[in-house]
All heavy atoms as an XYZ file, in Angstrom:
719
protein
N      -0.772     19.263      4.001
C      -1.625     20.049      3.103
C      -3.102     19.672      3.241
O      -3.814     19.580      2.265
C      -1.151     19.901      1.657
O      -1.131     18.539      1.295
N      -3.527     19.348      4.460
C      -4.938     19.078      4.714
C      -5.430     17.743      4.208
O      -6.089     17.016      4.914
N      -5.111     17.396      2.942
C      -5.617     16.152      2.366
C      -4.750     14.945      2.651
O      -4.862     13.932      1.997
N      -3.877     15.060      3.645
C      -2.935     13.978      3.908
C      -3.592     12.644      4.257
O      -3.134     11.599      3.816
C      -1.970     14.389      5.014
C      -0.879     13.373      5.226
C       0.439     13.991      5.679
O       1.020     14.768      4.899
O       0.858     13.682      6.790
N      -4.683     12.679      5.051
C      -5.322     11.424      5.444
C      -5.886     10.680      4.235
O      -5.965      9.456      4.226
C      -6.429     11.681      6.456
O      -7.434     12.481      5.875
N      -6.283     11.441      3.207
C      -6.836     10.825      1.998
C      -5.761     10.555      0.952
O      -6.057     10.049     -0.117
C      -7.908     11.730      1.377
C      -9.183     11.810      2.193
S      -9.937     10.189      2.506
C     -10.483      9.758      0.847
N      -4.539     10.956      1.274
C      -3.459     10.736      0.321
C      -3.345      9.247     -0.002
O      -3.527      8.398      0.871
C      -2.147     11.220      0.930
C      -0.999     11.021     -0.039
C       0.328     11.391      0.599
O       0.515     11.255      1.792
N       1.232     11.845     -0.217
N      -3.032      8.936     -1.252
C      -2.892      7.539     -1.633
C      -1.537      6.984     -1.218
O      -0.529      7.676     -1.262
C      -3.085      7.369     -3.138
C      -4.551      7.373     -3.525
C      -4.748      6.893     -4.936
N      -4.061      7.753     -5.899
C      -4.550      8.903     -6.343
N      -5.701      9.361     -5.905
N      -3.888      9.610     -7.214
N      -1.581      5.738     -0.825
C      -0.367      5.023     -0.451
C      -0.321      3.699     -1.188
O      -1.355      3.158     -1.573
C      -0.374      4.719      1.044
S       0.234      6.072      2.041
N       0.878      3.192     -1.341
C       1.065      1.831     -1.838
C       1.784      1.047     -0.759
O       2.764      1.511     -0.195
C       1.941      1.818     -3.101
C       1.385      2.436     -4.365
C       2.359      2.181     -5.519
C       0.022      1.859     -4.718
N       1.264     -0.147     -0.496
C       1.923     -1.067      0.422
C       2.432     -2.203     -0.456
O       1.654     -2.783     -1.224
C       0.928     -1.604      1.480
C       1.633     -2.533      2.458
C       0.254     -0.452      2.222
N       3.727     -2.488     -0.409
C       4.286     -3.526     -1.292
C       4.445     -4.855     -0.547
O       4.550     -4.886      0.677
C       5.644     -3.097     -1.887
O       6.582     -2.894     -0.827
C       5.517     -1.826     -2.722
N       4.454     -5.919     -1.328
C       4.504     -7.287     -0.785
C       5.534     -8.119     -1.513
O       5.767     -7.922     -2.698
C       3.137     -7.975     -0.945
C       2.043     -7.208     -0.286
C       1.331     -6.271     -0.999
C       1.781     -7.368      1.061
C       0.341     -5.510     -0.389
C       0.803     -6.614      1.687
C       0.084     -5.683      0.957
N       6.102     -9.097     -0.797
C       7.076     -9.973     -1.446
C       6.386    -11.107     -2.193
O       6.998    -11.741     -3.039
C       8.110    -10.558     -0.452
C       9.074     -9.471     -0.018
C       7.440    -11.173      0.752
N       5.112    -11.374     -1.902
C       4.434    -12.452     -2.630
C       2.994    -12.073     -2.945
O       2.398    -11.244     -2.245
C       4.434    -13.748     -1.808
O       3.541    -13.623     -0.710
N       2.471    -12.727     -3.961
C       1.075    -12.508     -4.331
C       0.166    -12.964     -3.193
O      -0.835    -12.316     -2.889
C       0.770    -13.307     -5.607
C      -0.622    -13.055     -6.144
C      -0.878    -13.808     -7.444
O       0.000    -14.497     -7.964
N      -2.076    -13.674     -7.965
N       0.538    -14.072     -2.548
C      -0.238    -14.603     -1.423
C      -0.399    -13.555     -0.333
O      -1.494    -13.325      0.170
C       0.458    -15.853     -0.842
O       0.732    -16.742     -1.920
C      -0.398    -16.553      0.180
N       0.702    -12.894      0.028
C       0.657    -11.862      1.071
C      -0.245    -10.713      0.642
O      -1.037    -10.202      1.441
C       2.066    -11.359      1.381
N      -0.142    -10.313     -0.623
C      -0.957     -9.207     -1.127
C      -2.444     -9.539     -1.005
O      -3.246     -8.713     -0.567
C      -0.600     -8.899     -2.581
N      -2.809    -10.776     -1.361
C      -4.221    -11.143     -1.318
C      -4.706    -11.407      0.108
O      -5.874    -11.163      0.418
C      -4.535    -12.254     -2.316
C      -4.586    -11.696     -3.714
C      -3.470    -11.741     -4.553
C      -5.726    -11.042     -4.188
C      -3.498    -11.168     -5.826
C      -5.762    -10.469     -5.457
C      -4.650    -10.531     -6.272
N      -3.816    -11.845      1.001
C      -4.189    -11.950      2.424
C      -4.461    -10.557      2.979
O      -5.381    -10.363      3.772
C      -3.078    -12.633      3.227
C      -3.042    -14.147      3.014
C      -1.945    -14.797      3.856
N      -2.235    -14.691      5.277
C      -1.304    -14.829      6.230
N      -0.042    -15.037      5.926
N      -1.635    -14.735      7.507
N      -3.643     -9.592      2.557
C      -3.815     -8.194      2.977
C      -5.166     -7.666      2.504
O      -5.902     -7.039      3.266
C      -2.660     -7.374      2.389
C      -2.647     -5.914      2.773
C      -1.986     -5.490      3.910
C      -3.250     -4.957      1.967
C      -1.931     -4.133      4.252
C      -3.204     -3.597      2.300
C      -2.539     -3.195      3.448
N      -5.496     -7.950      1.246
C      -6.780     -7.499      0.678
C      -7.944     -8.094      1.467
O      -8.905     -7.406      1.784
C      -6.862     -7.891     -0.800
C      -8.139     -7.394     -1.494
C      -8.081     -7.734     -2.975
C      -9.421     -7.567     -3.677
N      -9.854     -6.163     -3.724
N      -7.838     -9.388      1.797
C      -8.908    -10.049      2.544
C      -9.040     -9.433      3.952
O     -10.143     -9.182      4.426
C      -8.673    -11.556      2.621
C      -9.907    -12.314      3.092
C      -9.870    -13.781      2.708
N      -8.695    -14.445      3.258
C      -7.753    -15.057      2.526
N      -7.856    -15.093      1.208
N      -6.739    -15.640      3.107
N      -7.902     -9.180      4.583
C      -7.889     -8.540      5.905
C      -8.564     -7.163      5.831
O      -9.347     -6.792      6.710
C      -6.433     -8.410      6.374
C      -6.145     -7.974      7.802
C      -6.740     -8.955      8.812
C      -4.632     -7.878      8.021
N      -8.278     -6.416      4.771
C      -8.886     -5.096      4.571
C     -10.403     -5.237      4.467
O     -11.154     -4.554      5.167
C      -8.327     -4.445      3.308
N     -10.843     -6.154      3.603
C     -12.271     -6.313      3.366
C     -12.994     -6.786      4.622
O     -14.100     -6.329      4.913
C     -12.506     -7.254      2.187
C     -12.140     -6.550      0.881
C     -12.033     -7.479     -0.324
O     -12.130     -8.721     -0.155
O     -11.840     -6.946     -1.431
N     -12.353     -7.670      5.391
C     -12.942     -8.138      6.648
C     -13.127     -6.993      7.629
O     -13.911     -7.085      8.564
C     -12.044     -9.199      7.310
C     -12.056    -10.523      6.538
O     -12.902    -10.682      5.624
O     -11.207    -11.385      6.846
N     -12.357     -5.921      7.447
C     -12.428     -4.771      8.341
C     -13.106     -3.566      7.687
O     -12.966     -2.438      8.150
C     -11.022     -4.413      8.834
C     -10.537     -5.439      9.856
O     -10.876     -5.347     11.028
N      -9.793     -6.435      9.412
N     -13.809     -3.814      6.585
C     -14.578     -2.770      5.926
C     -13.741     -1.718      5.201
O     -14.205     -0.612      4.972
N     -12.491     -2.085      4.837
C     -11.612     -1.134      4.149
C     -11.409     -1.587      2.714
O     -11.334     -2.782      2.437
C     -10.264     -1.065      4.867
C     -10.323     -0.639      6.346
C      -8.971     -0.821      6.992
C     -10.801      0.787      6.489
N     -11.294     -0.625      1.813
C     -11.132     -0.966      0.404
C      -9.683     -0.819     -0.035
O      -9.078      0.225      0.171
C     -12.015     -0.073     -0.474
C     -11.827     -0.356     -1.933
C     -12.384     -1.497     -2.515
C     -11.060      0.483     -2.720
C     -12.191     -1.772     -3.867
C     -10.855      0.210     -4.071
C     -11.423     -0.923     -4.636
N      -9.131     -1.869     -0.596
C      -7.815     -1.760     -1.225
C      -7.884     -2.388     -2.611
O      -8.702     -3.256     -2.868
C      -6.672     -2.446     -0.415
C      -6.574     -1.895      0.991
C      -6.821     -3.951     -0.397
N      -7.008     -1.934     -3.464
C      -6.934     -2.465     -4.822
C      -5.536     -3.055     -4.983
O      -4.542     -2.381     -4.691
C      -7.155     -1.311     -5.787
C      -7.208     -1.713     -7.230
C      -7.537     -0.480     -8.072
C      -7.299     -0.787     -9.546
N      -7.364      0.411    -10.364
N      -5.442     -4.311     -5.418
C      -4.136     -4.936     -5.650
C      -3.694     -4.591     -7.067
O      -4.452     -4.771     -8.021
C      -4.196     -6.472     -5.455
C      -4.679     -6.834     -4.033
C      -2.834     -7.114     -5.752
C      -3.815     -6.330     -2.889
N      -2.485     -4.077     -7.181
C      -1.951     -3.673     -8.489
C      -0.540     -4.233     -8.654
O       0.049     -4.714     -7.685
C      -1.898     -2.121     -8.621
C      -0.978     -1.517     -7.534
C      -3.301     -1.514     -8.555
C      -0.548     -0.086     -7.814
N      -0.030     -4.157     -9.880
C       1.371     -4.492    -10.109
C       2.190     -3.321     -9.569
O       1.860     -2.161     -9.837
C       1.641     -4.637    -11.607
C       0.975     -5.856    -12.193
C       1.921     -7.051    -12.216
O       2.720     -7.207    -13.118
N       1.827     -7.888    -11.210
N       3.223     -3.615     -8.803
C       4.047     -2.550     -8.235
C       4.710     -1.750     -9.350
O       5.267     -2.343    -10.270
C       5.129     -3.156     -7.318
O       4.483     -3.971     -6.347
C       5.933     -2.086     -6.607
N       4.648     -0.415     -9.287
C       5.348      0.400    -10.288
C       6.834      0.008    -10.349
O       7.436     -0.295     -9.311
C       5.191      1.829     -9.760
C       3.967      1.780     -8.894
C       3.952      0.406     -8.293
N       7.391      0.032    -11.558
C       8.774     -0.434    -11.778
C       9.783      0.172    -10.822
O      10.653     -0.519    -10.315
C       9.205     -0.152    -13.218
C       8.745     -1.203    -14.202
C       9.407     -1.051    -15.565
C       9.021      0.236    -16.296
N       7.563      0.289    -16.651
N       9.632      1.479    -10.548
C      10.647      2.118     -9.702
C      10.597      1.638     -8.244
O      11.518      1.887     -7.485
C      10.559      3.638     -9.786
C       9.275      4.255     -9.253
C       8.198      4.464    -10.308
O       8.068      3.613    -11.227
O       7.484      5.478    -10.226
N       9.530      0.924     -7.866
C       9.416      0.433     -6.489
C       9.581     -1.073     -6.376
O       9.595     -1.604     -5.275
C       8.039      0.796     -5.909
C       7.653      2.266     -5.891
C       6.288      2.424     -5.245
C       8.696      3.088     -5.163
N       9.680     -1.763     -7.516
C       9.596     -3.219     -7.460
C      10.933     -3.925     -7.250
O      10.974     -5.137     -7.184
C       8.885     -3.768     -8.696
O       9.625     -3.433     -9.844
N      12.022     -3.166     -7.102
C      13.285     -3.855     -6.819
C      13.163     -4.532     -5.451
O      12.452     -4.054     -4.574
C      14.452     -2.876     -6.857
C      14.366     -1.765     -5.842
C      15.542     -0.798     -6.005
N      15.395      0.306     -5.071
C      14.636      1.366     -5.268
N      13.943      1.491     -6.398
N      14.520      2.315     -4.367
N      13.845     -5.648     -5.320
C      13.693     -6.404     -4.083
C      12.552     -7.404     -4.187
O      12.126     -7.977     -3.195
N      12.072     -7.613     -5.416
C      11.104     -8.682     -5.647
C       9.673     -8.389     -5.241
O       8.885     -9.302     -5.091
N       9.324     -7.121     -5.036
C       7.941     -6.807     -4.663
C       7.145     -6.520     -5.920
O       7.138     -5.391     -6.393
C       7.899     -5.593     -3.737
S       8.782     -5.856     -2.209
N       6.496     -7.534     -6.470
C       5.790     -7.291     -7.726
C       4.315     -6.968     -7.526
O       3.623     -6.610     -8.457
C       5.939     -8.480     -8.669
O       5.565     -9.656     -7.994
N       3.821     -7.070     -6.288
C       2.423     -6.721     -6.017
C       2.361     -5.636     -4.961
O       3.170     -5.613     -4.038
C       1.628     -7.937     -5.528
C       1.428     -8.931     -6.624
C       2.355     -9.932     -6.839
C       0.332     -8.837     -7.490
C       2.197    -10.841     -7.884
C       0.176     -9.730     -8.536
C       1.105    -10.729     -8.728
O       0.951    -11.609     -9.757
N       1.374     -4.760     -5.112
C       1.175     -3.697     -4.138
C      -0.316     -3.504     -3.907
O      -1.131     -3.838     -4.770
C       1.790     -2.397     -4.645
N      -0.656     -2.975     -2.742
C      -2.041     -2.607     -2.452
C      -2.104     -1.097     -2.453
O      -1.252     -0.433     -1.869
C      -2.455     -3.146     -1.087
N      -3.103     -0.566     -3.147
C      -3.298      0.879     -3.202
C      -4.458      1.214     -2.269
O      -5.512      0.580     -2.335
C      -3.637      1.276     -4.639
C      -3.675      2.767     -4.874
C      -3.869      3.059     -6.348
C      -2.660      3.768     -6.892
N      -2.841      4.440     -8.148
N      -4.234      2.184     -1.381
C      -5.299      2.579     -0.461
C      -4.990      3.980      0.057
O      -3.961      4.554     -0.308
C      -5.425      1.581      0.698
S      -3.907      1.296      1.621
N      -5.861      4.525      0.895
C      -5.565      5.838      1.460
C      -4.520      5.694      2.554
O      -4.313      4.601      3.088
C      -6.820      6.504      2.064
O      -7.225      5.726      3.200
C      -7.946      6.625      1.052
N      -3.901      6.797      2.886
C      -2.865      6.785      3.927
C      -3.450      6.350      5.279
O      -2.842      5.561      5.995
C      -2.253      8.179      4.040
C      -1.036      8.208      4.918
C      -0.390      9.585      4.857
N       0.840      9.569      5.620
C       2.000     10.035      5.169
N       2.078     10.533      3.953
N       3.060      9.997      5.924
N      -4.639      6.843      5.597
C      -5.301      6.424      6.833
C      -5.486      4.917      6.890
O      -5.203      4.285      7.907
C      -6.694      7.068      6.945
C      -6.660      8.354      7.741
O      -5.598      8.827      8.154
N      -7.829      8.923      7.954
N      -6.007      4.361      5.786
C      -6.255      2.917      5.744
C      -4.949      2.138      5.791
O      -4.874      1.088      6.426
C      -7.068      2.532      4.508
C      -8.529      2.987      4.622
O      -8.913      3.510      5.693
O      -9.286      2.813      3.653
N      -3.914      2.659      5.137
C      -2.610      1.979      5.154
C      -2.106      1.845      6.593
O      -1.608      0.793      6.991
C      -1.589      2.725      4.303
N      -2.270      2.915      7.381
C      -1.812      2.870      8.772
C      -2.640      1.892      9.598
O      -2.091      1.121     10.382
C      -1.824      4.278      9.380
C      -0.893      5.290      8.674
C      -1.096      6.697      9.223
C       0.573      4.871      8.772
N      -3.955      1.886      9.384
C      -4.819      0.927     10.097
C      -4.450     -0.500      9.708
O      -4.358     -1.379     10.561
C      -6.295      1.149      9.712
C      -6.963      2.262     10.467
C      -8.435      2.337     10.054
C      -8.908      3.767     10.081
N      -9.948      4.069      9.106
N      -4.267     -0.708      8.409
C      -4.023     -2.059      7.910
C      -2.676     -2.629      8.317
O      -2.573     -3.811      8.595
C      -4.161     -2.083      6.383
C      -5.622     -2.091      5.930
C      -5.720     -1.683      4.474
C      -6.222     -3.466      6.154
N      -1.650     -1.774      8.347
C      -0.347     -2.317      8.723
C      -0.341     -2.733     10.194
O       0.290     -3.718     10.552
C       0.802     -1.353      8.370
O       0.494     -0.056      8.874
C       1.001     -1.288      6.862
N      -1.115     -2.047     11.047
C      -1.183     -2.534     12.428
C      -2.017     -3.820     12.509
O      -1.693     -4.719     13.279
C      -1.658     -1.453     13.398
O      -3.001     -1.167     13.202
N      -3.057     -3.946     11.675
C      -3.810     -5.212     11.594
C      -2.902     -6.341     11.100
O      -3.000     -7.471     11.571
C      -5.005     -5.078     10.642
C      -6.235     -4.349     11.185
C      -7.191     -4.005     10.043
C      -6.961     -5.201     12.224
N      -2.035     -6.019     10.150
C      -1.092     -7.018      9.621
C      -0.204     -7.565     10.732
O       0.006     -8.770     10.825
C      -0.190     -6.407      8.554
S      -0.993     -6.255      6.961
N       0.323     -6.652     11.532
C       1.205     -7.091     12.621
C       0.457     -7.998     13.596
O       0.989     -9.008     14.033
C       1.805     -5.875     13.344
C       2.872     -5.171     12.488
C       3.666     -4.139     13.270
N       2.869     -2.940     13.573
C       2.725     -1.908     12.743
N       3.306     -1.911     11.551
N       2.010     -0.861     13.098
N      -0.792     -7.649     13.885
C      -1.583     -8.478     14.809
C      -1.982     -9.821     14.205
O      -2.211    -10.778     14.933
C      -2.861     -7.736     15.237
C      -2.578     -6.573     16.179
C      -3.773     -6.290     17.076
N      -4.932     -5.811     16.320
C      -5.119     -4.541     15.966
N      -4.222     -3.617     16.258
N      -6.210     -4.183     15.309
N      -2.113     -9.867     12.879
C      -2.612    -11.078     12.227
C      -1.525    -11.867     11.500
O      -1.832    -12.819     10.780
C      -3.731    -10.715     11.240
C      -4.986    -10.251     11.977
O      -5.793    -11.049     12.389
N      -5.105     -8.956     12.171
N      -0.289    -11.443     11.634
C       0.812    -12.168     11.002
C       0.808    -12.109      9.485
O       1.256    -13.032      8.816
N       0.275    -11.031      8.914
C       0.302    -10.860      7.458
C       1.522     -9.999      7.135
O       1.679     -8.907      7.679
C      -0.997    -10.178      6.951
C      -0.903     -9.872      5.463
C      -2.204    -11.064      7.245
N       2.383    -10.521      6.278
C       3.619     -9.798      5.978
C       3.443     -8.773      4.869
O       2.754     -9.019      3.885
N       4.064     -7.636      5.046
C       4.141     -6.660      3.956
C       5.578     -6.172      3.911
O       6.353     -6.420      4.834
C       3.153     -5.500      4.149
C       3.394     -4.667      5.377
C       4.203     -3.526      5.329
C       2.858     -5.039      6.608
C       4.441     -2.774      6.467
C       3.101     -4.289      7.749
C       3.893     -3.162      7.670
O       4.138     -2.423      8.786
N       5.940     -5.517      2.829
C       7.321     -5.128      2.657
C       7.543     -3.671      3.058
O       8.131     -3.384      4.094
C       7.729     -5.394      1.208
O       9.100     -5.168      1.045
N       7.046     -2.727      2.256
C       7.260     -1.313      2.527
C       6.007     -0.517      2.224
O       5.105     -1.002      1.555
C       8.431     -0.800      1.665
C       9.740     -1.513      2.004
C      10.735     -1.455      0.866
N      11.427     -0.182      0.830
C      12.119      0.250     -0.228
N      12.189     -0.457     -1.332
N      12.739      1.403     -0.187
N       5.969      0.727      2.715
C       4.819      1.605      2.476
C       5.331      2.880      1.809
O       6.311      3.465      2.267
C       4.126      2.006      3.797
C       3.761      0.770      4.624
C       2.868      2.841      3.508
C       3.317      1.121      6.033
N       4.655      3.273      0.751
C       5.033      4.482      0.017
C       3.843      5.411     -0.112
O       2.734      4.965     -0.397
C       5.506      4.127     -1.404
C       6.743      3.296     -1.430
C       6.663      1.914     -1.434
C       8.004      3.884     -1.449
C       7.810      1.128     -1.449
C       9.161      3.117     -1.459
C       9.061      1.737     -1.454
N       4.076      6.709      0.067
C       3.066      7.718     -0.239
C       3.194      8.010     -1.732
O       4.299      8.013     -2.275
C       3.323      8.977      0.573
N       2.053      8.219     -2.391
C       2.050      8.495     -3.824
C       1.749      9.976     -4.044
O       0.804     10.505     -3.470
C       0.971      7.644     -4.502
C       0.904      7.830     -6.000
C      -0.208      7.000     -6.615
O       0.046      5.835     -6.925
O      -1.330      7.527     -6.761
N       2.578     10.608     -4.842
C       2.379     12.020     -5.183
C       2.189     12.133     -6.686
O       2.832     11.409     -7.439
C       3.607     12.848     -4.775
C       3.876     12.790     -3.300
C       4.760     11.856     -2.785
C       3.222     13.655     -2.422
C       4.998     11.775     -1.407
C       3.463     13.585     -1.049
C       4.354     12.645     -0.544
N       1.308     13.018     -7.113
C       1.111     13.255     -8.539
C       1.395     14.726     -8.805
O       0.819     15.589     -8.139
C      -0.327     12.903     -8.971
O      -0.620     11.580     -8.523
C      -0.480     12.959    -10.484
N       2.301     15.000     -9.739
C       2.603     16.408    -10.027
C       1.575     16.978    -10.999
O       0.690     16.262    -11.462
C       4.065     16.581    -10.509
C       4.317     16.031    -11.904
O       3.340     15.752    -12.659
O       5.488     15.877    -12.264
N       1.695     18.259    -11.303
C       0.689     18.920    -12.144
C       0.624     18.307    -13.540
O      -0.401     18.362    -14.193
C       0.972     20.437    -12.262
O       2.355     20.593    -12.581
C       0.659     21.150    -10.961
N       1.714     17.691    -13.978
C       1.700     17.036    -15.286
C       1.171     15.612    -15.234
O       1.199     14.903    -16.234
N       0.729     15.174    -14.059
C       0.160     13.825    -13.944
C       1.218     12.741    -13.698
O       0.884     11.561    -13.653
N       2.477     13.136    -13.542
C       3.519     12.142    -13.256
C       3.473     11.758    -11.785
O       3.344     12.621    -10.921
C       4.906     12.689    -13.602
C       5.232     12.599    -15.094
C       6.675     13.014    -15.361
N       6.931     14.365    -14.836
C       6.676     15.479    -15.519
N       6.181     15.443    -16.733
N       6.935     16.664    -14.977
N       3.596     10.462    -11.521
C       3.557      9.996    -10.145
C       4.958      9.810     -9.596
O       5.867      9.395    -10.318
C       2.837      8.658    -10.073
C       1.367      8.810    -10.368
C       0.634      7.536    -10.056
N      -0.767      7.723    -10.382
C      -1.462      6.876    -11.115
N      -0.916      5.775    -11.561
N      -2.723      7.122    -11.368
N       5.094     10.119     -8.327
C       6.347      9.810     -7.648
C       6.006      9.244     -6.289
O       4.871      9.381     -5.813
C       7.226     11.072     -7.534
O       6.528     12.032     -6.767
N       6.972      8.576     -5.675
C       6.718      7.848     -4.438
C       7.773      8.180     -3.406
O       8.933      8.406     -3.746
C       6.739      6.342     -4.721
C       5.689      5.956     -5.732
C       5.996      5.903     -7.081
C       4.386      5.694     -5.332
C       5.027      5.589     -8.027
C       3.399      5.374     -6.260
C       3.734      5.318     -7.606
O       2.759      5.006     -8.516
N       7.355      8.193     -2.171
C       8.270      8.485     -1.082
C       7.961      7.489      0.032
O       6.799      7.338      0.433
C       7.968      9.898     -0.613
C       9.048     10.554      0.197
C       8.659     11.994      0.487
O       8.745     12.818     -0.454
O       8.234     12.268      1.617
N       8.996      6.815      0.531
C       8.747      5.812      1.556
C       8.250      6.457      2.844
O       8.728      7.494      3.264
C      10.011      4.986      1.832
C       9.699      3.789      2.706
C      10.742      2.679      2.669
O      11.781      2.857      1.997
O      10.520      1.646      3.317
N       7.244      5.817      3.446
C       6.661      6.283      4.704
C       7.315      5.469      5.819
O       7.338      4.245      5.753
C       5.134      6.042      4.731
C       4.539      6.426      6.086
C       4.454      6.819      3.611
N       7.839      6.142      6.819
C       8.473      5.428      7.953
C       7.445      5.158      9.020
O       6.623      6.010      9.297
C       9.604      6.296      8.549
C      10.704      6.528      7.570
C      11.762      5.414      7.703
N      12.692      5.481      6.581
C      12.889      4.487      5.729
N      12.238      3.349      5.821
N      13.775      4.608      4.776
């Protein structure tokens, strides 16, 4: 739908340390991410921290993570319906 590159994504982490290493990696590369508490419906499996960023940045950052040994758990696209309810879909 055209706005896909700007679509928001959440990248989840198994530890707070990993989440903050991810944030630092983003900032070192001029990308903005916000660390948040993982929404309840996504936090099973012990991922209590997530980074919120655009889909483009999520793709750039996950490849930086692989190169820099920063672990992340899963990536979700965030959708908001007309009533403002958010839903998430895992990105492969």
